[in-house]
C-alpha positions as CSV (number, residue, x, y, z in Angstrom):
1,M,-123.7,21.8,31.5
2,R,-120.5,22.5,29.4
3,S,-122.6,22.8,26.2
4,K,-124.5,25.7,27.7
5,Q,-121.3,27.1,29.1
6,I,-119.8,27.3,25.5
7,Q,-123.0,28.9,24.2
8,D,-122.8,31.5,27.0
9,T,-119.0,32.0,27.0
10,P,-117.5,30.8,23.6
11,T,-114.0,31.7,24.8
12,D,-114.2,28.8,27.3
13,A,-114.4,26.2,24.5
14,P,-110.6,25.4,24.1
15,W,-110.3,25.1,27.9
16,I,-113.0,22.6,28.8
17,T,-113.5,18.8,28.7
18,R,-111.0,16.6,27.0
19,L,-111.1,12.8,26.7
20,M,-108.6,10.6,28.4
21,V,-107.4,8.2,25.7
22,D,-105.3,5.1,25.9
23,P,-104.7,3.4,22.5
24,Q,-104.8,0.0,24.3
25,V,-108.4,0.6,25.5
26,T,-111.3,0.7,23.0
27,A,-113.2,3.5,24.7
28,P,-112.2,6.7,26.4
29,V,-110.9,6.0,29.9
30,G,-112.2,9.2,31.4
31,L,-112.6,13.0,31.0
32,A,-110.4,15.9,32.1
33,G,-110.2,19.6,31.5
34,F,-110.5,23.0,32.9
35,H,-113.7,24.5,34.2
36,G,-113.2,27.5,31.9
37,A,-110.7,30.0,30.6
38,P,-108.4,31.9,33.1
39,D,-110.4,34.3,35.3
40,E,-109.4,38.0,35.9
41,V,-106.6,37.0,38.4
42,G,-105.2,34.2,36.2
43,M,-106.8,31.2,37.9
44,V,-108.1,28.1,36.2
45,E,-109.7,25.1,37.8
46,V,-109.0,21.5,36.8
47,G,-111.3,18.6,36.9
48,Y,-110.8,14.9,36.0
49,R,-112.8,11.7,36.2
50,V,-111.6,8.2,35.4
51,D,-114.0,5.3,34.6
52,P,-114.2,3.5,38.0
53,A,-113.3,0.2,36.3
54,L,-110.0,1.7,35.0
55,R,-108.8,3.6,38.1
56,R,-105.4,3.1,39.7
57,R,-103.6,2.9,36.3
58,G,-102.1,6.4,36.2
59,Y,-104.8,8.0,34.0
60,A,-105.7,10.7,36.5
61,R,-102.0,11.5,37.1
62,R,-101.2,11.7,33.4
63,S,-104.3,14.0,32.9
64,L,-103.3,16.3,35.8
65,E,-99.8,16.5,34.4
66,T,-101.1,17.4,31.0
67,L,-103.5,20.1,32.4
68,L,-100.7,21.6,34.5
69,A,-98.4,21.7,31.5
70,V,-101.1,23.5,29.5
71,A,-101.6,26.0,32.3
72,Q,-97.9,26.5,32.7
73,R,-97.4,27.4,29.0
74,H,-100.3,29.9,28.9
75,P,-99.2,33.5,29.8
76,D,-102.6,34.3,31.4
77,V,-102.5,31.5,33.9
78,H,-100.9,32.0,37.3
79,T,-102.8,29.7,39.6
80,V,-104.4,26.3,39.2
81,R,-107.2,25.2,41.5
82,A,-108.5,21.7,42.2
83,T,-111.4,20.9,44.4
84,V,-111.6,17.4,46.0
85,S,-114.1,15.6,48.2
86,P,-112.7,14.9,51.7
87,E,-113.8,11.4,51.1
88,N,-111.4,11.0,48.1
89,P,-108.0,10.3,49.6
90,A,-106.5,9.1,46.3
91,S,-107.3,12.4,44.5
92,R,-106.1,14.3,47.5
93,A,-102.8,12.4,47.5
94,L,-102.4,13.0,43.8
95,I,-102.8,16.8,43.9
96,D,-100.6,16.9,47.0
97,S,-97.8,15.4,45.0
98,Y,-97.8,18.3,42.6
99,G,-97.5,21.0,45.3
100,F,-101.1,22.0,45.7
101,V,-101.9,23.5,49.1
102,E,-105.3,23.6,50.9
103,T,-106.8,27.1,50.7
104,G,-110.4,26.5,52.0
105,E,-113.6,24.6,51.4
106,Q,-116.8,25.0,49.5
107,W,-120.2,23.4,49.1
108,D,-120.9,22.1,45.5
109,E,-124.6,21.5,44.6
110,E,-123.6,18.3,42.7
111,D,-120.7,17.0,44.7
112,G,-121.2,18.2,48.3
113,L,-118.4,19.4,50.5
114,E,-115.1,20.0,48.6
115,I,-111.7,21.0,49.8
116,I,-110.1,23.8,47.7
117,Y,-106.4,23.4,46.7
118,E,-104.3,25.7,44.7
119,V,-100.8,25.8,43.2
120,C,-98.8,28.5,41.5
121,V,-98.0,27.3,38.0
122,S,-94.4,28.4,38.3
123,S,-94.0,26.1,41.3
124,A,-96.1,23.0,40.3
125,A,-93.9,20.1,41.1
126,G,-92.6,17.8,38.4
127,V,-94.5,19.4,35.5
128,S,-91.8,20.8,33.3
129,S,-90.2,17.4,32.7
130,I,-93.3,15.4,31.7
131,R,-92.5,12.5,29.4
132,Y,-95.2,10.3,28.0
133,P,-94.7,6.6,27.6
134,R,-95.4,5.3,24.2
135,R,-98.6,3.4,25.2
136,V,-100.3,6.4,26.7
137,K,-100.9,9.6,24.7
138,P,-101.7,13.0,26.0
139,L,-105.3,14.1,26.3
140,A,-107.2,14.7,23.1
141,H,-109.7,17.6,23.0
142,A,-113.2,16.2,23.0
143,G,-115.3,19.2,22.6
144,P,-118.1,20.2,25.0
145,R,-119.6,17.8,27.5
146,S,-123.3,17.9,27.6
């Protein structure tokens, strides 16, 4: 899906899919990134997925913090969107802790019902003071996801 997206819209390439990497783990622990470059009103949507065997270790939080920091530093980004299944309380609690507010819902062909959350990058909680522990590095760009 993302490979076709880059072919159709090459300017999205720097924004999409990155690997979640922990130097203590031999394989990537997940994927995170934006769904594309900022749209005409300055909105980007984040997405992240952690290997089920490696969940509850802070990887999604670290990824979201990294993505929010990237969005905050980019002059064209004003709003960050996240969509979450109502059946995923852990992800809902995570985005809630960064000041996201519910703005609606949508039906996704692949994921079903999703609740839409948004936050203004200037008010995203706790992002400006991100500090990475030595054992976990920020996300590395992985190139397109096929």
